[in-house]
N, C-alpha and C positions, 0 to 999 in steps of 0.2 A: 220365218223361223222354221227349222226342221222339226218334224215330230217323230220322235223315236220312242218305241214302246219297249218296256222292260220285259224280262223273262216271264213275269206273272201277268202280263197284259196291261200293266199300268203305264200311263203316259209319263215319260221322263222329262224333267225340267232341264233348263240350260246348264245348271251347275252339275246335275247328274250326268248329262251328256259329256261334259268336259272331263269329269272324273273318270268316266268309262274310257274315253279316248286316251287319257294319260296312262291309265292302267294297261290298255292294249299296247301302247307304245313301249312301256316298260317291259311287258311280256315279250315283245318282239326285239328287245335290245336296242330300241331307238331312243334318242334323246328328244325331249320336247323343246322346241325353239323358244328362246326368250322373246320378249316383245321386240327388241331391236333386230334380232335375227329374222323374225317374221316380217317386219317392215322391209328389211333388205330383200328377203325372198320374194315378196309380193310387190316390191318397188313402190311402196306407199310413200307419197310425198314427192315423187319424181314427176316432172312436167316436161312435155315436149312441145315443140313449135306447131306441129301439125300431124296428121295421120300418117304421112309417109315417114316422118322421123320416128314416130312411135313404133311403126312396124319394123323399121330397121333396128332400133335399139332392142326390141324384143326378139329379134332373130327370125321374123316372118318375111315372106316374099313381099315385094312392093305391090302396090295397087297397079292394075293394068292401065295403060294409056288408052284414051278414046280410040276405038277401032281395032285395038289389039285383041286377038283371039287367044283364048287359053288353050292349053295342050289338049283338052278334051274336045275342042272344036276341030282339031286336025284329024281325029280318028275317023 
């Protein structure tokens, strides 16, 4: 759990941290995600067959094949 300290040096609990984040979001004109929106954003509950499929679905480069040199190895 994160430890965040308040303005007067007191340790903030989880509920106080959430209240502060909601307040900051409102001050910045941002909406707070609902539970469903948060699950969609973080892809909670989605399962993939293997690491390669996971990387592809998340938009990352695939794992290198054995013996394949990365671009920094060519410099």
